[in-house]
BADO-168481 format. One record per residue (C-alpha): residue in three letters; x, y, z. Coordinates in Angstrom, 1 decimal, m for minus. Example, Ala and Ser with C-alpha at 12.3 -4.5 7.8 and 13.67 -1.06 7.14 Angstrom:
<sites>
SITE residu     xx     yy     zz
SITE    ALA   12.3   m4.5    7.8
SITE    SER   13.7   m1.1    7.1
</sites>
This chain:
<sites>
SITE residu     xx     yy     zz
SITE    MET  m80.1  m44.2 m120.5
SITE    THR  m83.4  m43.3 m122.3
SITE    HIS  m85.3  m40.0 m122.1
SITE    ARG  m88.8  m39.1 m123.0
SITE    ALA  m89.2  m36.3 m125.5
SITE    SER  m91.0  m34.3 m122.9
SITE    ARG  m91.7  m34.7 m119.2
SITE    VAL  m93.8  m32.5 m117.0
SITE    LEU  m94.0  m33.2 m113.3
SITE    ARG  m96.4  m31.1 m111.2
SITE    VAL  m96.9  m31.2 m107.4
SITE    GLY  m99.6  m29.1 m105.8
SITE    SER  m97.5  m27.6 m103.0
SITE    LEU  m94.1  m28.0 m101.4
SITE    THR  m94.5  m29.7  m98.0
SITE    ARG  m92.9  m28.7  m94.8
SITE    VAL  m91.8  m25.2  m95.7
SITE    GLU  m93.5  m21.8  m94.9
SITE    GLY  m95.2  m20.4  m98.0
SITE    GLU  m96.1  m21.5 m101.6
SITE    GLY  m94.4  m21.4 m104.9
SITE    ALA  m93.3  m23.5 m107.9
SITE    LEU  m90.2  m25.0 m109.5
SITE    ARG  m89.5  m25.5 m113.2
SITE    LEU  m86.6  m27.7 m114.4
SITE    SER  m85.5  m27.6 m118.0
SITE    VAL  m83.6  m30.7 m118.8
SITE    HIS  m81.5  m31.4 m121.9
SITE    GLY  m80.1  m34.9 m122.0
SITE    ASN  m78.4  m35.5 m118.6
SITE    GLU  m78.1  m31.8 m117.9
SITE    VAL  m80.4  m29.4 m116.2
SITE    ASP  m80.2  m26.2 m118.2
SITE    ARG  m82.2  m24.2 m115.8
SITE    ALA  m83.9  m24.4 m112.5
SITE    SER  m86.3  m21.6 m111.8
SITE    LEU  m88.2  m21.0 m108.6
SITE    THR  m91.5  m19.2 m109.0
SITE    ILE  m93.0  m17.5 m106.0
SITE    TYR  m96.7  m17.0 m106.7
SITE    GLU  m97.9  m15.7 m103.3
SITE    PRO  m99.4  m12.3 m103.6
SITE    PRO  m97.0   m9.3 m103.0
SITE    ARG  m97.1   m8.3  m99.3
SITE    PHE  m96.7   m4.5  m99.9
SITE    PHE  m95.0   m3.9  m96.5
SITE    GLU  m92.6   m1.4  m97.9
SITE    ALA  m95.4    0.6  m99.4
SITE    PHE  m97.6    0.9  m96.4
SITE    LEU  m94.7    1.7  m94.1
SITE    ARG  m94.5    5.0  m95.9
SITE    GLY  m96.3    7.7  m94.1
SITE    ARG  m96.1    6.0  m90.7
SITE    SER  m94.4    7.3  m87.6
SITE    HIS  m90.8    6.3  m86.9
SITE    THR  m92.1    4.4  m83.8
SITE    GLU  m94.3    2.1  m85.8
SITE    PRO  m92.0   m0.1  m88.1
SITE    PRO  m91.1   m2.6  m85.3
SITE    ASP  m94.7   m3.5  m84.6
SITE    ILE  m95.7   m3.5  m88.3
SITE    THR  m92.8   m5.5  m89.7
SITE    SER  m93.1   m8.2  m87.1
SITE    ARG  m96.3   m9.2  m89.0
SITE    VAL  m94.2  m10.1  m92.0
SITE    CYS  m93.4  m13.5  m90.4
SITE    GLY  m95.0  m15.4  m87.5
SITE    ILE  m91.9  m17.7  m87.3
SITE    CYS  m89.2  m15.0  m86.9
SITE    PRO  m91.0  m11.7  m85.9
SITE    VAL  m88.1  m10.7  m83.5
SITE    ALA  m85.7  m10.6  m86.5
SITE    TYR  m88.0   m8.0  m88.2
SITE    GLN  m88.5   m6.0  m85.0
SITE    MET  m84.7   m5.9  m84.2
SITE    SER  m83.7   m5.0  m87.7
SITE    ALA  m86.4   m2.2  m87.8
SITE    CYS  m85.3   m0.9  m84.4
SITE    ARG  m81.6   m0.8  m85.5
SITE    ALA  m82.4    1.0  m88.7
SITE    ILE  m84.7    3.6  m87.0
SITE    GLU  m82.2    4.2  m84.2
SITE    ASP  m79.4    4.6  m86.8
SITE    ALA  m81.4    7.2  m88.6
SITE    CYS  m82.1    9.1  m85.4
SITE    GLY  m78.5    8.9  m84.1
SITE    THR  m79.5    6.8  m81.0
SITE    VAL  m77.4    4.0  m79.6
SITE    VAL  m79.0    1.3  m77.4
SITE    ASP  m76.4   m0.3  m75.2
SITE    GLY  m75.9   m1.7  m71.7
SITE    GLN  m78.5   m4.0  m70.2
SITE    LEU  m81.1   m3.0  m72.8
SITE    ALA  m78.8   m4.4  m75.5
SITE    VAL  m78.3   m7.5  m73.3
SITE    LEU  m82.1   m8.0  m73.2
SITE    ARG  m82.4   m7.6  m76.9
SITE    ARG  m79.8  m10.3  m77.5
SITE    LEU  m81.5  m12.6  m75.0
SITE    LEU  m84.9  m12.1  m76.7
SITE    TYR  m83.2  m12.9  m80.1
SITE    CYS  m81.7  m16.1  m78.5
SITE    GLY  m85.3  m17.1  m77.6
SITE    GLU  m86.3  m16.8  m81.3
SITE    TRP  m83.3  m18.7  m82.5
SITE    ILE  m84.1  m21.6  m80.1
SITE    GLU  m87.8  m21.9  m81.0
SITE    SER  m87.4  m21.2  m84.8
SITE    GLN  m84.3  m23.4  m85.4
SITE    THR  m85.8  m26.2  m83.3
SITE    LEU  m89.1  m26.0  m85.2
SITE    HIS  m87.1  m26.5  m88.5
SITE    VAL  m84.9  m29.3  m87.2
SITE    TYR  m87.6  m31.4  m85.6
SITE    LEU  m90.8  m30.6  m87.5
SITE    LEU  m89.6  m29.8  m91.0
SITE    HIS  m86.2  m31.3  m91.7
SITE    ALA  m85.6  m34.4  m89.6
SITE    PRO  m88.4  m36.4  m91.4
SITE    ASP  m86.3  m36.2  m94.6
SITE    PHE  m83.5  m38.2  m93.0
SITE    LEU  m85.7  m40.7  m91.1
SITE    GLY  m87.8  m41.9  m93.9
SITE    VAL  m91.2  m40.5  m92.8
SITE    GLY  m93.4  m38.0  m94.5
SITE    SER  m94.3  m35.8  m91.6
SITE    PHE  m93.7  m34.8  m88.0
SITE    ILE  m96.9  m36.7  m87.0
SITE    GLU  m95.4  m39.9  m88.4
SITE    LEU  m92.2  m39.1  m86.6
SITE    ALA  m94.1  m38.8  m83.3
SITE    ARG  m95.5  m42.3  m83.7
SITE    THR  m92.1  m43.9  m84.1
SITE    ARG  m89.7  m41.7  m82.2
SITE    ARG  m91.8  m40.3  m79.3
SITE    ALA  m88.8  m39.5  m77.1
SITE    ASP  m87.1  m37.5  m79.8
SITE    VAL  m90.2  m35.5  m80.6
SITE    GLU  m90.8  m34.7  m76.9
SITE    ARG  m87.2  m33.5  m76.7
SITE    GLY  m87.8  m31.1  m79.6
SITE    LEU  m91.1  m29.8  m78.1
SITE    ARG  m89.3  m29.1  m74.7
SITE    LEU  m86.6  m27.2  m76.6
SITE    LYS  m89.2  m25.1  m78.5
SITE    GLN  m91.1  m24.4  m75.3
SITE    ALA  m87.9  m23.0  m73.7
SITE    GLY  m87.5  m20.7  m76.7
SITE    ASN  m91.1  m19.7  m76.4
SITE    ALA  m90.7  m19.0  m72.7
SITE    VAL  m87.9  m16.5  m73.4
SITE    MET  m90.1  m14.8  m76.1
SITE    GLU  m93.1  m14.6  m73.7
SITE    LEU  m91.2  m13.1  m70.8
SITE    LEU  m89.3  m10.5  m72.8
SITE    GLY  m91.7  m10.0  m75.7
SITE    GLY  m95.1  m10.3  m74.0
SITE    ARG  m96.1  m13.3  m76.1
SITE    ALA  m94.4  m15.9  m78.2
SITE    ILE  m95.8  m14.9  m81.6
SITE    HIS  m95.6  m11.3  m82.8
SITE    PRO  m94.2   m9.9  m79.5
SITE    VAL  m95.7   m6.6  m78.3
SITE    ASN  m93.1   m5.5  m75.7
SITE    ILE  m90.5   m4.3  m78.1
SITE    ARG  m90.2   m0.6  m79.1
SITE    VAL  m87.8    1.7  m80.7
SITE    GLY  m85.2    2.5  m78.0
SITE    GLY  m85.7   m0.7  m76.0
SITE    PHE  m88.8   m2.2  m74.3
SITE    HIS  m92.1   m1.1  m72.9
SITE    ARG  m91.2   m3.1  m69.8
SITE    VAL  m88.1   m4.9  m68.6
SITE    PRO  m88.1   m7.8  m66.2
SITE    ALA  m86.7   m7.9  m62.7
SITE    ALA  m83.8  m10.2  m62.1
SITE    SER  m86.0  m12.5  m60.0
SITE    GLU  m88.3  m13.0  m63.0
SITE    LEU  m85.4  m14.6  m65.0
SITE    ARG  m84.6  m17.2  m62.4
SITE    PRO  m87.3  m19.7  m63.3
SITE    LEU  m86.4  m19.1  m67.0
SITE    ALA  m82.8  m20.0  m66.2
SITE    GLU  m83.9  m23.3  m64.6
SITE    GLN  m85.8  m24.2  m67.8
SITE    LEU  m82.9  m23.2  m70.0
SITE    ARG  m80.5  m25.4  m68.0
SITE    ARG  m82.6  m28.4  m68.8
SITE    ALA  m83.0  m27.2  m72.4
SITE    ARG  m79.2  m27.1  m72.7
SITE    ASP  m79.1  m30.9  m72.1
SITE    ASP  m81.8  m31.4  m74.7
SITE    ALA  m79.9  m29.2  m77.2
SITE    ALA  m76.7  m31.1  m76.7
SITE    GLU  m78.6  m34.4  m77.3
SITE    THR  m80.2  m32.8  m80.4
SITE    VAL  m76.7  m32.2  m81.9
SITE    ARG  m75.7  m35.8  m81.3
SITE    TRP  m79.0  m37.1  m82.7
SITE    VAL  m78.9  m35.2  m86.0
SITE    ALA  m75.1  m36.0  m86.4
SITE    GLY  m76.1  m39.6  m86.8
SITE    PHE  m78.2  m39.1  m89.9
SITE    ASP  m77.0  m40.2  m93.3
SITE    PHE  m76.0  m37.3  m95.5
SITE    PRO  m75.6  m37.3  m99.3
SITE    ASP  m72.3  m35.9 m100.6
SITE    ALA  m72.9  m32.3 m101.8
SITE    GLY  m71.4  m28.9 m101.9
SITE    CYS  m72.4  m25.3 m102.6
SITE    ASP  m70.2  m23.0 m104.7
SITE    ASN  m71.6  m19.7 m103.6
SITE    ASP  m70.2  m16.7 m101.7
SITE    LEU  m71.2  m17.0  m98.0
SITE    PHE  m72.7  m13.9  m96.5
SITE    ALA  m73.3  m13.1  m92.8
SITE    LEU  m72.8  m10.5  m90.1
SITE    ALA  m69.6  m10.7  m88.1
SITE    GLU  m68.7   m9.1  m84.8
SITE    PRO  m65.3   m9.9  m83.2
SITE    GLY  m65.5  m11.7  m79.9
SITE    THR  m69.1  m13.0  m80.3
SITE    TYR  m71.3  m15.1  m82.6
SITE    ALA  m73.2  m12.4  m84.4
SITE    ILE  m76.9  m12.4  m83.9
SITE    GLU  m78.5   m9.0  m83.3
SITE    SER  m75.7   m6.8  m84.8
SITE    GLY  m72.5   m6.9  m86.8
SITE    THR  m70.8   m6.0  m90.0
SITE    PRO  m71.8   m7.6  m93.3
SITE    THR  m69.0  m10.1  m94.2
SITE    VAL  m68.4  m12.1  m97.3
SITE    MET  m66.5  m15.4  m97.7
SITE    PRO  m65.8  m16.1 m101.4
SITE    ALA  m67.0  m19.2 m103.2
SITE    PRO  m64.4  m22.0 m103.5
SITE    SER  m64.3  m21.6 m107.3
SITE    THR  m62.7  m18.2 m106.9
SITE    ALA  m59.6  m20.0 m105.6
SITE    GLY  m59.9  m23.0 m108.0
SITE    LEU  m61.2  m25.3 m105.2
SITE    PRO  m64.1  m27.8 m105.4
SITE    ALA  m67.6  m26.8 m104.3
SITE    ASP  m67.4  m29.0 m101.2
SITE    SER  m64.1  m27.6 m100.1
SITE    ASP  m63.9  m27.7  m96.3
SITE    ARG  m61.5  m24.8  m96.0
SITE    GLY  m62.6  m21.2  m95.7
SITE    LEU  m61.2  m18.3  m97.8
SITE    ALA  m60.2  m14.9  m96.5
SITE    THR  m63.3  m12.7  m95.8
SITE    HIS  m63.9   m9.1  m96.6
SITE    THR  m66.4   m6.7  m95.1
SITE    PHE  m68.4   m3.5  m96.0
SITE    PRO  m70.4   m1.1  m93.8
SITE    VAL  m74.1   m1.9  m93.4
SITE    GLU  m74.9    1.5  m95.0
SITE    GLU  m73.4    0.2  m98.2
SITE    PHE  m75.6   m2.9  m98.3
SITE    SER  m77.6   m1.7 m101.3
SITE    ASP  m74.4   m1.0 m103.2
SITE    HIS  m73.4   m4.6 m102.9
SITE    VAL  m76.7   m6.6 m102.7
SITE    VAL  m78.6   m5.7 m105.9
SITE    GLU  m82.2   m6.9 m106.3
SITE    THR  m83.9   m7.5 m109.6
SITE    GLN  m87.4   m8.5 m110.7
SITE    VAL  m87.6  m11.9 m112.4
SITE    PRO  m90.4  m13.2 m114.6
SITE    LEU  m93.2  m15.2 m113.0
SITE    SER  m92.2  m14.4 m109.4
SITE    THR  m93.5  m12.0 m106.8
SITE    ALA  m90.1  m12.3 m105.0
SITE    LEU  m87.0  m10.3 m106.1
SITE    HIS  m83.7  m12.1 m106.7
SITE    SER  m80.5  m10.8 m105.2
SITE    GLN  m76.9  m10.9 m106.2
SITE    LEU  m73.9   m9.9 m104.0
SITE    ASP  m71.4   m8.0 m106.1
SITE    GLY  m72.8   m9.7 m109.2
SITE    ARG  m72.5  m13.2 m107.8
SITE    ARG  m74.8  m15.8 m106.2
SITE    HIS  m74.6  m15.9 m102.4
SITE    LEU  m75.9  m17.9  m99.5
SITE    THR  m76.9  m16.5  m96.2
SITE    GLY  m78.0  m18.5  m93.1
SITE    SER  m76.5  m21.1  m90.8
SITE    LEU  m73.8  m22.4  m93.1
SITE    ALA  m72.6  m18.8  m93.7
SITE    ARG  m72.7  m17.9  m90.0
SITE    TYR  m70.8  m21.0  m89.0
SITE    ALA  m68.1  m20.4  m91.6
SITE    ILE  m67.7  m16.7  m90.8
SITE    SER  m68.3  m16.6  m87.0
SITE    GLY  m67.9  m20.2  m85.9
SITE    GLN  m64.7  m19.4  m84.0
SITE    TRP  m66.8  m17.3  m81.5
SITE    LEU  m69.1  m20.1  m80.5
SITE    SER  m69.2  m20.9  m76.8
SITE    PRO  m66.9  m23.8  m75.8
SITE    ILE  m69.8  m26.2  m75.3
SITE    ALA  m71.2  m25.4  m78.7
SITE    ARG  m67.8  m25.6  m80.4
SITE    GLN  m67.0  m28.9  m78.8
SITE    ALA  m70.4  m30.3  m79.9
SITE    ALA  m69.7  m29.2  m83.5
SITE    GLN  m66.4  m31.0  m83.5
SITE    ASP  m67.9  m34.1  m82.0
SITE    ALA  m70.6  m34.0  m84.7
SITE    GLY  m68.0  m34.0  m87.5
SITE    LEU  m68.1  m30.4  m88.5
SITE    GLY  m64.5  m29.8  m87.5
SITE    ASP  m63.0  m26.9  m85.5
SITE    PRO  m64.1  m23.5  m86.9
SITE    ARG  m61.0  m22.0  m85.3
SITE    ASP  m59.0  m23.9  m87.9
SITE    SER  m60.9  m22.3  m90.8
SITE    VAL  m63.0  m25.4  m91.3
SITE    VAL  m66.3  m24.7  m93.0
SITE    CYS  m69.3  m26.8  m93.9
SITE    ARG  m70.6  m26.4  m97.5
SITE    ASN  m72.8  m29.4  m97.6
SITE    PRO  m76.4  m28.1  m97.5
SITE    PHE  m77.7  m31.5  m96.3
SITE    ARG  m75.5  m31.1  m93.2
SITE    SER  m77.0  m27.7  m92.4
SITE    ILE  m79.3  m29.5  m89.9
SITE    ILE  m76.3  m30.2  m87.8
SITE    VAL  m75.2  m26.5  m87.9
SITE    ARG  m78.7  m25.4  m86.9
SITE    ALA  m78.7  m27.8  m84.0
SITE    VAL  m75.3  m26.4  m82.9
SITE    GLU  m76.8  m22.9  m83.1
SITE    VAL  m79.6  m23.9  m80.9
SITE    LEU  m77.2  m25.2  m78.3
SITE    TYR  m75.2  m22.0  m78.6
SITE    ALA  m78.4  m19.8  m78.2
SITE    VAL  m79.4  m21.7  m75.0
SITE    ASP  m75.9  m21.4  m73.6
SITE    GLU  m75.7  m17.7  m74.5
SITE    ALA  m79.1  m17.1  m73.0
SITE    LEU  m77.9  m18.5  m69.7
SITE    ARG  m74.8  m16.4  m69.8
SITE    LEU  m76.8  m13.3  m70.4
SITE    ILE  m79.3  m14.1  m67.6
SITE    GLU  m76.5  m14.7  m65.0
SITE    ALA  m75.0  m11.3  m65.7
SITE    TYR  m78.3   m9.4  m65.9
SITE    THR  m79.1   m6.4  m63.8
SITE    PRO  m82.2   m4.3  m64.6
SITE    PRO  m81.5   m1.1  m66.4
SITE    PRO  m82.7    2.2  m64.8
SITE    ARG  m85.3    2.8  m67.6
SITE    PRO  m86.9    0.3  m70.0
SITE    TYR  m86.0    2.4  m73.1
SITE    VAL  m83.9    5.4  m74.2
SITE    ASP  m85.6    8.3  m76.0
SITE    VAL  m85.3    8.2  m79.8
SITE    PRO  m86.1   11.8  m81.0
SITE    PRO  m86.8   11.9  m84.8
SITE    ARG  m84.7   13.7  m87.4
SITE    ALA  m84.5   13.8  m91.2
SITE    ALA  m82.1   11.0  m92.1
SITE    THR  m81.7    7.5  m93.6
SITE    GLY  m80.9    4.6  m91.3
SITE    HIS  m79.7    1.1  m91.9
SITE    GLY  m80.1   m2.0  m89.7
SITE    ALA  m79.2   m5.7  m90.2
SITE    THR  m79.5   m8.7  m87.9
SITE    GLU  m79.2  m12.5  m88.3
SITE    ALA  m82.7  m14.0  m88.6
SITE    PRO  m82.6  m17.8  m88.2
SITE    ARG  m82.7  m18.1  m92.0
SITE    GLY  m80.0  m15.5  m92.6
SITE    LEU  m79.1  m11.9  m92.8
SITE    LEU  m82.1   m9.5  m92.8
SITE    TYR  m81.6   m5.9  m93.8
SITE    HIS  m83.9   m2.8  m93.2
SITE    ARG  m83.5    0.7  m94.5
SITE    TYR  m85.8    3.7  m93.6
SITE    THR  m85.7    7.3  m94.6
SITE    LEU  m87.4    9.8  m92.2
SITE    ASP  m88.4   13.4  m92.5
SITE    ALA  m87.8   15.9  m89.7
SITE    ASP  m91.1   14.9  m88.0
SITE    GLY  m90.1   11.2  m88.0
SITE    THR  m92.5   10.2  m90.8
SITE    VAL  m91.2    7.3  m92.9
SITE    THR  m90.8    8.5  m96.5
SITE    ASP  m89.1    5.4  m97.8
SITE    ALA  m88.6    1.8  m96.7
SITE    ARG  m86.7   m1.2  m97.9
SITE    LEU  m86.7   m4.8  m96.5
SITE    VAL  m84.4   m7.5  m97.9
SITE    PRO  m85.2  m10.9  m96.4
SITE    PRO  m82.8  m13.9  m96.4
SITE    THR  m85.0  m16.2  m98.5
SITE    ALA  m85.0  m13.7 m101.4
SITE    GLN  m81.2  m13.5 m101.2
SITE    ASN  m80.9  m17.3 m101.2
SITE    GLN  m83.1  m18.0 m104.2
SITE    GLY  m80.2  m18.0 m106.7
SITE    ALA  m78.2  m20.3 m104.6
SITE    ILE  m81.2  m22.7 m104.1
SITE    GLU  m81.7  m22.8 m107.9
SITE    GLU  m78.1  m23.7 m108.5
SITE    ASP  m78.2  m26.3 m105.8
SITE    LEU  m81.2  m27.9 m107.4
SITE    ARG  m79.7  m27.8 m110.9
SITE    ARG  m76.5  m29.5 m109.7
SITE    LEU  m78.3  m32.1 m107.6
SITE    VAL  m80.7  m33.1 m110.3
SITE    THR  m77.9  m33.2 m113.0
SITE    ASP  m75.9  m35.5 m110.7
SITE    ARG  m78.9  m37.8 m110.2
SITE    LEU  m79.7  m37.9 m113.9
SITE    ALA  m76.1  m39.1 m114.6
SITE    VAL  m76.8  m42.2 m112.4
SITE    ASP  m80.3  m43.3 m113.4
SITE    GLU  m83.7  m42.3 m114.7
SITE    PRO  m85.5  m41.2 m111.6
SITE    THR  m89.3  m41.5 m111.4
SITE    ASP  m91.5  m38.4 m111.0
SITE    THR  m91.9  m39.2 m107.3
SITE    GLU  m88.1  m39.7 m106.7
SITE    LEU  m87.3  m36.4 m108.5
SITE    THR  m89.9  m34.5 m106.5
SITE    THR  m88.7  m35.9 m103.2
SITE    LEU  m85.1  m35.0 m104.1
SITE    CYS  m86.0  m31.4 m105.0
SITE    GLU  m88.2  m31.0 m101.9
SITE    LYS  m85.3  m32.2  m99.6
SITE    ALA  m82.9  m29.9 m101.3
SITE    ILE  m85.1  m26.9 m100.8
SITE    ARG  m85.8  m27.8  m97.1
SITE    ASN  m82.0  m27.8  m96.5
SITE    HIS  m82.2  m24.0  m96.8
SITE    ASP  m85.4  m23.6  m94.6
SITE    PRO  m86.9  m21.0  m96.9
SITE    CYS  m89.6  m18.7  m95.6
SITE    ILE  m91.4  m18.0  m98.9
SITE    SER  m94.0  m15.6  m97.6
SITE    CYS  m91.2  m13.3  m96.3
SITE    SER  m89.7  m13.2  m99.8
SITE    ALA  m92.9  m12.4 m101.6
SITE    HIS  m93.0   m8.9 m101.2
SITE    PHE  m93.1  m24.0 m103.3
SITE    LEU  m94.3  m27.1 m104.7
SITE    ASP  m95.6  m27.0 m108.2
SITE    LEU  m92.8  m28.8 m110.0
SITE    ALA  m92.5  m29.0 m113.8
SITE    VAL  m89.6  m30.9 m115.5
SITE    GLU  m89.2  m30.3 m119.2
SITE    ARG  m87.0  m32.7 m121.2
SITE    ARG  m85.9  m32.1 m124.8
</sites>
């Protein structure tokens, strides 16, 4: 195998992800010494301009961090503010919050599966090309996304940047009769979601594994979405197992108020996004982590679909550590979210008031929820008048950057051991590997310009 003394590969932008950034690979012989993600989007400054705002404002402000998963930011902000003020939102208001979050999971995960990720496995360069050759599949995906949008519109007031959410609950809650047409649409969507799992399970998946700690919320008895306890499943290497081990290790937890003691962010050169480590180690949050930690609590229809798709039974401590197969896990989560939304609607009775009062007090509050891309953490400090004096947001993509870099380093090293890939082949491999993790780069800037250096 021959190598050029130096090799620099540059691509203007990473396709089919949200945001912009760069990747630099340093190669020595057949080994990738270093893979560095560089996020060059301007800092967002959300944490800075939240300071001085009223405690009622973070849900509306932080929803603008992301147009793809605004509910995640709203729900995390609400939980943190309510925690600071000593208020608990429960009963049917909590049911409606979970239903709204299911809507976001349906539309956001479906968007990734069909528009961003599936083209990688079907040999096309875009969703538009996919629509020309697989019209029925694309129409199924659009119907699913419409169902998620319908949930968002009814409960949130609109599908993007919902306006009906407030600290303590909602500005308005629906009557039971308003949910009946939505249930009819979701019943049809459940069939589409089940077919989506079967569809993506038929893709060809490279062999791969990820040797990172898995990090997600957990709540006994339910698949954690809008609440839970931070939970860690150690990497296989801690037990001397291979990176692609399909057996889960014993988990451990810590209170959400200790998040900053365990997840430590550091500034890295040439990036506007912070990097995170969990107790000094790389970690991965998102669908693979949720399935490993909470998969036993999937609904029967989702759990059976996962088994039929080759993921195994999560009740037997079976986990999926192949990032390429994350598309199957996301499809299973869509099916679960549709099924869960129907369950919630069937048991719904309107609460007596659309919200509970959240009087301010001087305190620090913590909130975490499961955005489609992974665990999202908010912390706010309030003074006695309810003015925000400090804010901290830790998005999932920023947490995942170390794991993505290691994933790229290992995949490219394995490829170099086999042949001498062309610039185009190497770029395609790296883009596919990054899309496995569905990064929301703008959220983390608080890719793809690719450079490969050989020596």
